[in-house]
Structure formats: C-alpha cells, structure tokens
N, C-alpha and C positions, 0 to 999 in steps of 0.2 A: 676559632669559634669558642673554644673553651674559655679563653681569656675574656671575651666579650660577655659571655654568660656569667662568669664570676664577677665581673665589674658591675653588671646590671643587678645581680643579686645583692652585692655589697651596697650599692646605691639605694636599692629598695629597702634594705634593712635599716640603713641610716635614716632615710626619710621617714620610715614608720616609727622609729624610735624618737625622732624629733617631734613628730606629731603627737605621739602618746605621752610625752613628758612635758609638753608645753603647757603654760598656764597663762591666764589673762593678765595684762599689765595692771598694776595697782598704783595709780599716781595720785596719792592724797597725802596730806600732812599728818604725821603721826604725833606731832607735838613735842618732839625732842630733837636734840642735836646729835645724839648717838656718838659714833666714833669720829664723825667729821670734825667737830670742834676740838675734841681731845687730840686727834691725830695731827691737826694743824698746829696746836700748841706744842705738842711734843716735837714735831719737826722744826718749829721755830727755835725751841730751846737747844736742840741738838745741833742744828745748823749754826746758831749763834755761837755755841761753844767751839765748834770746829773752825769757824771763820775768825775767831778772836786772834789778834796779833800775837805772835810768839815773842816772848821776852827773852832777850839775849843780853846778859850783863856786860859782855865784852864789845858791844856795838853790833852793828848790822853785819859787818864783813869780818871782823876780827883781824888778826895779824896775817898778812900774806906776803910772801917774798915775790918780787917781780921775776918773771921767767926770763932767762937769757935769750938773746936773739937766736933764731934757728941758724944752722949752718947754711952757707950759700948753696943755691941749687945748681947742680951740674946735670946737663941734659946728655943722656946716653941712650943707646939702643939696647933694649932688654927683650928677652924672650918671655912672653906671657903664657906659654903653653900651646898657643895656636899660631902666632906670628910674631915677627920682630916689630916692636913698637918703640916710639920715642917717649922717654919718661924722665922726670926729674928725680935723680937719685941722690 
C-alpha cells in the first residue's frame, strides 16, 4: 500500500509540474536562419574533411609479404573442460 501511495504522489507531482511549466506553442517565422544554417554548414565542412581520402605515398596497400600456408589440420579428441570433443589441432 505504501508503494502505491508513493507512486501516485510522484505521478501527481510530475503532472502538476508539467502543467505549471507548460507554455503555448509559437509557430511563426522570426525572419532568421539562426543556428540551423550555420550548423548545417559546419557539419558539411567537418564531414567533408573527415570523409576526404587519405593520401598514402606508398600506394594503397604498401609492401606486404604473403603469409605461408598454415600447417595441415590433424583431427584429435581434446578435452574442453566439460567433455571430449573432436577438434582440428
């Protein structure tokens, strides 16, 4: 019973605060672009700088040595901590 009363009191407090602090909506043109156009321009500049291709003077991949072939697979029974299982070792 105590929890229900606490929940109702909290819900009533939040509803009262929401009603007391609400204001009517104002949907009219104020004549300026504000942060919208400036934010769009800044985002476009920063995004363009981050998306620019990276210049690598040694080519795209550089020098790399091919990996040797892996050793052949040998199937054996191994203990994995719970049961014996068949695994490539």
